[in-house]
C-alpha positions as a printed NumPy array, in Angstrom:
array([[-61.788,  29.767, -94.858],
       [-64.94 ,  31.403, -93.496],
       [-67.203,  29.586, -90.949],
       [-69.66 ,  30.632, -93.257],
       [-67.697,  28.99 , -96.46 ],
       [-67.75 ,  26.159, -94.57 ],
       [-71.028,  26.001, -93.924],
       [-71.949,  26.206, -97.564],
       [-69.687,  23.678, -98.935],
       [-71.525,  21.255, -96.023],
       [-68.647,  20.816, -93.875],
       [-69.58 ,  19.426, -90.454],
       [-68.744,  21.398, -87.548],
       [-66.856,  18.606, -86.557],
       [-64.67 ,  18.713, -89.169],
       [-64.054,  22.211, -88.7  ],
       [-62.546,  21.38 , -85.474],
       [-60.273,  18.858, -86.762],
       [-58.875,  21.248, -89.345],
       [-58.681,  24.265, -87.24 ],
       [-57.122,  22.265, -84.663],
       [-54.632,  21.153, -87.737],
       [-54.124,  24.708, -89.155],
       [-53.182,  25.588, -85.285],
       [-50.852,  22.391, -84.335],
       [-49.383,  21.173, -87.767],
       [-50.65 ,  18.072, -89.318],
       [-50.105,  15.952, -86.473],
       [-52.184,  18.3  , -84.091],
       [-55.145,  16.448, -84.508],
       [-53.988,  12.865, -84.416],
       [-52.297,  13.836, -81.241],
       [-55.437,  14.523, -79.824],
       [-57.278,  11.321, -80.788],
       [-54.006,   9.516, -79.414],
       [-54.503,  10.829, -76.305],
       [-58.097,  10.438, -76.058],
       [-58.049,   6.782, -76.803],
       [-54.912,   6.061, -74.639],
       [-57.411,   7.78 , -71.651],
       [-60.404,   5.324, -72.77 ],
       [-58.079,   2.725, -72.714],
       [-56.932,   2.942, -69.28 ],
       [-60.714,   3.407, -68.347],
       [-61.278,  -0.211, -69.277],
       [-58.172,  -1.176, -67.615],
       [-59.417,  -0.077, -64.626],
       [-62.943,  -1.304, -64.984],
       [-61.62 ,  -4.841, -65.572],
       [-59.984,  -4.466, -62.409],
       [-63.021,  -3.477, -60.228],
       [-65.052,  -6.276, -61.868],
       [-62.066,  -8.569, -60.762],
       [-61.804,  -7.294, -57.347],
       [-65.733,  -7.471, -57.04 ],
       [-65.518, -11.449, -58.073],
       [-62.435, -12.108, -55.601],
       [-63.895,  -9.923, -52.602],
       [-66.454, -12.944, -51.573],
       [-64.021, -15.616, -52.032],
       [-61.492, -14.089, -49.675],
       [-64.097, -13.261, -46.983],
       [-65.322, -16.603, -47.159],
       [-61.653, -17.66 , -46.887],
       [-60.917, -15.482, -43.926],
       [-64.085, -16.667, -42.217],
       [-63.09 , -20.606, -42.379],
       [-59.791, -19.764, -41.422],
       [-61.163, -18.498, -37.983],
       [-60.132, -20.359, -35.177],
       [-63.135, -21.27 , -32.837],
       [-63.8  , -19.637, -29.527],
       [-63.761, -21.76 , -26.743],
       [-65.093, -20.919, -23.228],
       [-65.077, -23.349, -19.92 ],
       [-68.224, -22.909, -18.068],
       [-68.772, -24.3  , -14.466],
       [-65.403, -25.219, -13.789],
       [-64.047, -26.432, -10.619],
       [-60.836, -28.499,  -9.209],
       [-61.712, -30.838,  -6.831],
       [-60.022, -30.412,  -3.371],
       [-57.845, -33.434,  -2.023],
       [-55.718, -34.204,   0.965],
       [-52.553, -33.323,   0.863],
       [-51.415, -36.992,   0.912],
       [-53.361, -37.175,  -2.624],
       [-50.906, -35.95 ,  -5.291],
       [-53.78 , -35.775,  -8.073],
       [-56.95 , -34.268,  -8.992],
       [-59.03 , -33.177, -11.768],
       [-60.35 , -30.791, -13.375],
       [-64.366, -30.832, -14.185],
       [-66.941, -28.067, -16.156],
       [-68.322, -27.391, -19.307],
       [-66.129, -27.07 , -22.475],
       [-68.722, -24.981, -24.997],
       [-67.252, -24.794, -28.446],
       [-68.814, -21.68 , -30.599],
       [-66.891, -22.52 , -34.116],
       [-68.391, -24.396, -36.817],
       [-65.695, -27.255, -36.614],
       [-64.901, -29.757, -33.785],
       [-61.854, -29.361, -31.704],
       [-60.358, -31.973, -29.357],
       [-58.785, -31.182, -25.898],
       [-55.494, -32.961, -25.892],
       [-54.266, -31.948, -22.529],
       [-52.872, -28.757, -20.6  ],
       [-50.327, -27.371, -18.454],
       [-49.821, -25.538, -14.896],
       [-47.475, -24.312, -12.547],
       [-49.474, -26.348,  -9.532],
       [-48.991, -29.692, -10.969],
       [-46.587, -32.095, -13.634],
       [-48.915, -32.576, -16.148],
       [-52.696, -32.214, -17.242],
       [-53.718, -35.614, -19.493],
       [-57.288, -35.931, -20.771],
       [-59.127, -39.364, -19.221],
       [-62.16 , -41.096, -19.463],
       [-64.154, -43.518, -17.244],
       [-64.775, -46.927, -18.548],
       [-67.582, -49.543, -17.196],
       [-66.619, -52.79 , -16.957],
       [-68.714, -55.523, -16.037],
       [-67.159, -57.975, -14.29 ],
       [-70.093, -60.423, -13.064],
       [-69.844, -59.513,  -9.895],
       [-72.55 , -59.416,  -7.385],
       [-71.312, -55.779,  -6.528],
       [-72.308, -54.507,  -9.605],
       [-70.181, -53.129, -12.547],
       [-66.596, -51.468, -11.799],
       [-65.594, -48.15 , -12.892],
       [-61.856, -47.476, -13.989],
       [-60.702, -43.942, -15.27 ],
       [-58.163, -44.603, -18.466],
       [-56.025, -42.224, -20.38 ],
       [-57.338, -40.962, -23.713],
       [-55.343, -39.091, -26.506],
       [-58.068, -36.119, -26.591],
       [-61.629, -35.93 , -25.691],
       [-63.785, -34.187, -28.733],
       [-65.655, -31.32 , -28.41 ],
       [-68.121, -30.763, -31.31 ],
       [-68.613, -27.722, -33.524],
       [-71.455, -25.42 , -31.885],
       [-71.729, -28.332, -28.959],
       [-70.019, -28.894, -25.903],
       [-68.102, -31.294, -23.678],
       [-68.831, -32.201, -20.079],
       [-66.272, -33.164, -17.837],
       [-67.727, -34.657, -14.618],
       [-66.582, -36.902, -11.728],
       [-67.404, -40.573, -13.359],
       [-67.249, -39.09 , -16.792],
       [-64.648, -37.626, -18.59 ],
       [-62.86 , -35.523, -17.104],
       [-58.849, -33.755, -16.972],
       [-56.584, -35.022, -14.81 ],
       [-54.4  , -32.868, -12.924],
       [-51.387, -35.389, -11.759],
       [-47.86 , -34.365,  -9.685],
       [-49.27 , -31.297,  -7.597],
       [-46.605, -29.509,  -6.629],
       [-48.347, -28.805,  -3.039],
       [-51.367, -29.531,  -1.377],
       [-54.42 , -27.705,  -2.499],
       [-56.37 , -25.399,  -0.302],
       [-60.096, -24.796,  -0.555],
       [-61.128, -21.331,  -2.038],
       [-58.17 , -20.874,  -3.403],
       [-57.707, -20.535,  -7.473],
       [-55.697, -22.548,  -9.807],
       [-54.607, -21.282, -13.324],
       [-54.509, -23.738, -15.939],
       [-54.203, -23.2  , -19.958],
       [-55.92 , -25.676, -21.323],
       [-54.439, -26.961, -25.115],
       [-56.614, -28.278, -28.056],
       [-55.824, -29.953, -31.431],
       [-57.941, -27.416, -33.887],
       [-57.708, -24.174, -31.584],
       [-55.882, -21.71 , -29.671],
       [-54.895, -22.543, -26.237],
       [-57.415, -21.534, -23.476],
       [-56.326, -19.909, -19.99 ],
       [-58.716, -20.193, -17.095],
       [-58.272, -19.754, -13.513],
       [-60.662, -22.36 , -11.673],
       [-61.718, -22.503,  -8.023],
       [-60.627, -25.345,  -5.544],
       [-63.788, -26.725,  -4.587],
       [-64.74 , -30.188,  -1.761],
       [-67.965, -31.814,  -3.344]])
């Protein structure tokens, strides 16, 4: 059958193309072509579905990663009080800054220069004495550092007691301490020994 004859009979070019394929490849030629086309379309639909699912999950994954990021802490204006050689204990002072979005708690610390480091607070006791109230230091389990806030470690207030000094402190030297927290990674700092 010629092209002209096909046109006279009203056969479309698509139908002609299909019949020519059948003629070249046998009865299953056109069906095989259509099968491969349908398979390709199905693969494209599946890929689009996977991409869409990833697009929905990505913000959630990013949010979870941000939430899991531990808070960033730093100790500013830190110093350790110099004490005479007969005094076995001293204290760490400074300002703990929490740059994170969740509160953390200072629970202690370690240093080669002492046996232990323990958080302390100063308590005011009104005894009714003419000499005024009495201030005493008391150990606590932890000192809170608020989210995006600070904890001030100062004489007469909250501080980290450094107990059981291994050797007398020398003015102008530095001590290395690792502060430990509940809710954050340890923080290692190098602190000067000062007389104040």
